[in-house]
C-alpha positions as CSV (number, residue, x, y, z in Angstrom):
1,M,-10.7,27.5,-0.4
2,D,-12.1,28.3,3.0
3,L,-12.4,25.8,5.9
4,T,-16.2,25.4,5.6
5,T,-15.9,24.5,1.9
6,Q,-13.1,22.1,2.5
7,Q,-15.1,20.3,5.2
8,A,-18.1,20.1,3.0
9,L,-16.1,18.6,0.1
10,S,-14.4,16.2,2.5
11,L,-17.8,15.0,3.7
12,L,-19.1,14.6,0.2
13,F,-16.0,12.6,-0.7
14,V,-16.6,10.3,2.3
15,L,-20.3,9.8,1.4
16,A,-19.5,9.2,-2.3
17,T,-16.9,6.6,-1.3
18,A,-19.4,4.8,1.0
19,V,-22.0,4.8,-1.8
20,L,-19.5,3.4,-4.3
21,I,-18.3,0.7,-1.9
22,Y,-21.8,-0.6,-1.2
23,T,-22.7,-0.3,-4.9
24,A,-19.7,-2.4,-5.8
25,R,-20.7,-5.0,-3.2
26,F,-24.3,-5.1,-4.5
27,L,-23.2,-5.5,-8.1
28,Q,-20.6,-8.2,-7.2
29,S,-23.2,-10.2,-5.2
30,R,-25.7,-10.0,-8.1
31,G,-23.1,-11.0,-10.6
32,G,-22.4,-14.2,-8.8
33,S,-18.6,-13.9,-9.3
34,R,-15.9,-11.7,-8.0
35,R,-14.2,-9.2,-10.4
36,A,-10.6,-10.0,-10.9
37,L,-8.3,-7.3,-9.3
38,R,-5.6,-5.7,-11.3
39,P,-2.4,-7.6,-10.8
40,M,0.3,-6.4,-8.4
41,S,3.5,-8.4,-8.5
42,A,4.6,-7.1,-5.2
43,F,1.8,-8.8,-3.3
44,A,2.0,-11.9,-5.5
45,R,5.5,-12.6,-4.3
46,I,4.8,-12.5,-0.5
47,P,3.5,-16.1,-0.3
48,D,6.7,-17.3,-2.0
49,W,8.8,-15.4,0.5
50,S,6.8,-16.8,3.4
51,S,7.4,-20.3,2.1
52,Q,11.1,-19.6,1.8
53,A,11.2,-18.3,5.4
54,I,9.5,-21.4,6.7
55,E,11.7,-23.8,4.8
56,A,15.0,-22.0,5.8
57,D,13.8,-21.4,9.4
58,R,14.6,-17.8,8.9
59,P,12.5,-14.7,9.9
60,L,11.1,-12.3,7.4
61,H,11.9,-8.7,8.2
62,L,8.9,-6.3,8.4
63,A,9.8,-2.7,8.9
64,F,7.7,0.3,9.9
65,G,10.5,2.8,9.5
66,S,9.5,6.0,11.3
67,A,5.8,5.6,10.8
68,S,4.1,6.3,14.2
69,L,0.8,6.6,15.9
70,G,-0.4,10.1,16.7
71,E,1.5,11.8,13.9
72,D,0.8,12.7,10.3
73,N,1.6,9.2,9.2
74,T,-0.7,7.4,11.5
75,A,-2.7,6.0,8.6
76,I,0.5,4.5,7.2
77,A,1.4,2.9,10.5
78,L,-2.1,1.3,10.8
79,A,-2.0,0.1,7.2
80,N,1.4,-1.4,7.8
81,A,0.2,-3.3,10.9
82,E,-2.7,-4.7,8.9
83,L,-0.4,-5.9,6.2
84,F,2.2,-7.3,8.6
85,Q,-0.5,-9.2,10.6
86,R,-1.5,-11.0,7.4
87,V,2.1,-11.8,6.5
88,I,2.7,-13.2,10.0
89,N,-0.4,-15.3,9.6
90,Q,1.1,-16.9,6.5
91,N,4.2,-17.8,8.5
92,G,2.2,-19.5,11.2
93,A,3.3,-22.9,10.0
94,G,7.0,-22.1,10.8
95,D,8.9,-22.0,14.0
96,T,10.5,-18.6,13.6
97,P,8.3,-15.5,13.6
98,P,9.0,-12.5,11.4
99,A,11.2,-9.8,12.8
100,L,9.6,-6.3,13.1
101,S,11.6,-3.1,13.4
102,A,10.6,0.5,14.0
103,S,12.2,3.8,15.1
104,A,9.2,5.5,16.7
105,P,8.5,4.6,20.4
106,A,4.7,4.8,19.8
107,T,5.0,2.1,17.2
108,I,6.5,-0.5,19.5
109,P,3.2,-1.3,21.2
110,L,1.5,-1.5,17.8
111,A,4.1,-3.9,16.5
112,S,3.8,-6.1,19.6
113,A,0.1,-6.1,19.3
114,T,0.4,-7.1,15.7
115,V,2.6,-10.0,16.5
116,A,0.4,-11.1,19.4
117,A,-2.7,-11.1,17.2
118,A,-1.1,-13.2,14.5
119,W,1.5,-15.4,16.2
120,T,0.6,-18.1,18.7
121,G,4.2,-19.1,19.7
122,E,6.3,-17.7,22.5
123,R,9.1,-16.1,20.4
124,G,7.0,-13.5,18.7
125,A,7.4,-10.6,21.1
126,R,11.2,-11.1,21.2
127,N,11.5,-10.3,17.5
128,V,10.3,-6.7,17.8
129,H,13.3,-4.4,17.5
130,W,13.5,-0.7,18.3
131,Y,16.2,1.5,16.8
132,P,15.5,5.0,18.1
133,Q,16.7,7.9,15.9
134,G,13.6,9.5,14.5
135,K,12.7,10.4,10.9
136,R,15.2,10.0,8.1
137,A,17.7,8.6,10.5
138,F,20.7,6.7,9.3
139,G,21.0,5.2,12.7
140,Y,17.9,3.2,12.1
141,A,19.3,2.0,8.8
142,A,22.5,0.9,10.6
143,G,20.4,-1.1,13.1
144,V,18.4,-2.8,10.3
145,T,21.6,-3.8,8.4
146,A,22.6,-5.6,11.6
147,V,19.4,-7.6,11.4
148,I,20.2,-8.3,7.8
149,G,23.6,-9.7,8.8
150,D,22.5,-11.6,11.9
151,D,19.1,-13.0,11.1
152,E,19.7,-13.4,7.3
153,P,16.0,-13.0,6.4
154,P,15.1,-14.3,3.0
155,A,13.1,-11.1,2.3
156,H,12.3,-7.7,3.6
157,I,9.0,-5.9,3.5
158,L,9.8,-2.2,4.1
159,A,6.4,-0.5,4.3
160,G,6.2,2.7,6.2
161,S,7.9,6.0,6.5
162,F,11.5,6.1,5.1
163,G,13.8,8.7,3.7
164,A,17.0,8.5,1.9
165,E,18.3,6.0,4.5
166,L,16.2,3.4,2.7
167,G,18.9,3.2,0.1
168,L,21.4,1.8,2.7
169,I,19.0,-0.9,3.7
170,L,18.1,-1.9,0.2
171,D,21.7,-1.9,-0.9
172,S,22.7,-4.1,2.0
173,A,19.9,-6.5,1.3
174,R,20.9,-6.7,-2.4
175,R,24.4,-7.5,-1.5
176,K,23.1,-10.4,0.6
177,R,20.8,-11.5,-2.2
178,Q,17.7,-11.0,-0.1
179,A,14.4,-10.0,-1.8
180,T,12.9,-6.6,-1.0
181,L,9.5,-4.9,-1.2
182,A,9.4,-1.2,-0.3
183,V,7.0,1.7,-0.1
184,S,7.3,5.0,1.7
185,D,5.1,8.0,2.4
186,Q,8.1,10.3,1.9
187,L,9.0,11.3,-1.6
188,A,12.7,10.6,-1.2
189,G,12.1,7.2,0.2
190,Q,9.6,6.3,-2.5
191,A,12.0,7.3,-5.2
192,V,14.7,5.1,-3.6
193,A,12.2,2.2,-3.3
194,Y,11.2,2.5,-7.0
195,V,14.8,2.4,-8.1
196,L,16.4,-0.1,-5.8
197,A,13.7,-2.5,-4.4
198,D,12.8,-5.7,-6.2
199,E,9.2,-4.8,-5.8
200,A,7.7,-1.4,-5.0
201,L,4.2,-0.2,-4.1
202,I,3.1,3.3,-5.1
203,G,0.7,5.5,-3.2
204,E,-2.5,4.0,-1.9
205,E,-1.6,0.5,-3.1
206,L,-0.4,-0.2,0.4
207,F,-4.0,0.1,1.6
208,A,-5.0,-2.7,-0.9
209,A,-3.0,-5.3,1.1
210,P,-6.0,-7.1,2.7
211,A,-7.6,-7.8,-0.6
212,Y,-4.4,-9.2,-2.2
213,V,-2.6,-10.9,0.7
214,A,-5.6,-12.3,2.6
215,G,-8.1,-12.4,-0.3
216,E,-10.9,-10.7,1.7
217,A,-14.0,-10.0,-0.4
218,R,-15.0,-6.8,1.3
219,A,-11.5,-5.4,0.9
220,A,-11.6,-6.3,-2.8
221,D,-14.7,-4.0,-3.1
222,A,-12.7,-1.2,-1.5
223,V,-9.9,-1.8,-4.0
224,I,-12.3,-1.5,-6.9
225,V,-13.6,1.8,-5.5
226,M,-10.0,3.1,-5.2
227,D,-9.4,2.2,-8.9
228,V,-12.6,4.1,-9.8
229,W,-11.5,7.2,-7.9
230,R,-8.1,7.0,-9.5
231,A,-9.7,6.9,-13.0
232,L,-12.0,9.8,-12.1
233,L,-9.1,11.8,-10.8
234,M,-7.1,11.3,-14.0
235,I,-10.2,12.3,-16.1
236,L,-10.7,15.5,-14.0
237,L,-7.1,16.5,-14.1
238,T,-7.1,16.0,-17.9
239,L,-10.3,18.1,-18.2
240,A,-8.9,20.8,-16.0
241,L,-5.7,21.0,-18.1
242,A,-7.8,21.1,-21.3
243,L,-10.1,23.8,-19.9
244,G,-7.0,25.8,-19.0
245,M,-5.9,25.5,-22.6
246,A,-9.3,26.5,-23.8
247,G,-8.7,30.1,-22.9
248,Q,-5.6,30.2,-25.1
249,L,-7.0,28.3,-28.1
250,P,-9.9,30.2,-29.8
251,W,-11.4,27.2,-31.4
252,L,-11.5,25.2,-28.1
253,S,-14.3,25.8,-25.6
254,W,-15.4,24.2,-22.4
255,Q,-18.7,23.3,-24.1
256,L,-16.8,21.3,-26.8
257,L,-14.8,19.6,-24.1
258,V,-17.8,18.6,-22.1
259,A,-19.5,17.2,-25.2
260,A,-16.4,15.2,-26.1
261,A,-16.2,13.8,-22.5
262,V,-19.9,12.8,-22.7
263,V,-19.4,11.0,-26.0
264,A,-16.3,9.3,-24.6
265,L,-18.2,8.1,-21.6
266,V,-21.1,6.8,-23.7
267,F,-18.7,5.0,-26.0
268,A,-17.0,3.4,-23.0
269,A,-20.3,2.3,-21.5
270,V,-21.3,0.7,-24.8
271,L,-18.0,-1.2,-25.1
272,W,-18.3,-2.4,-21.4
273,T,-21.9,-3.6,-22.1
274,I,-20.8,-5.5,-25.2
275,R,-18.0,-7.1,-23.3
276,R,-20.3,-8.2,-20.4
277,R,-22.7,-9.9,-22.9
278,R,-19.9,-12.0,-24.5
């Protein structure tokens, strides 16, 4: 695929996403009620952790990992800041602000701005910690385990860029019986999070945080569109696999597959219409 074709497809994807988002908002406003989002237990536990932190007068630990501005994981860093700002808002009734940690120097101003935007007290900026070691650094994990031992946070939200060192952090938190939520843009870190964390987010679920943590209506429409794209992607991948098999099976043709897909879509539309009228 040449660069021009890739740019054209990217532009079409952005335009289609915008159309889907505004269509979802229009349908939601005409329906008079908000569509329930699919449940995510990871986000559902955050209010309980915030309450525990306020009652125990202990800080939550919010970690960026090596996510940094100006690099290939800039979007992750910004999504983390948005999530962390809403978590800090939920802790506004307490006296102890959450502790933020990062290993990238460019993330420290972002973390400080996140605290300043959500915390009105004087102690917020003091709870931003920098453990410089770079990506996949076990030095960062050692610094975070010190936070685990000294601050004794009731829960850790580890959302950012982590590698195998995430296992040390999660193991230390488990031994202290501290709850954990983890997600990483690195495959090794995501695998560790899925196995060891109490709650794990996968893929783009991190970008759904405003809809689940803050309950924002506009963000909920974006989450619906992400679910639509996910469903379309699974359908397209299945069709591509079936079309690849069509060349090896003489009785299977792409025309038959397209006809079956159309019938399935019509059947799904009929079932959805019947459900809406009940």
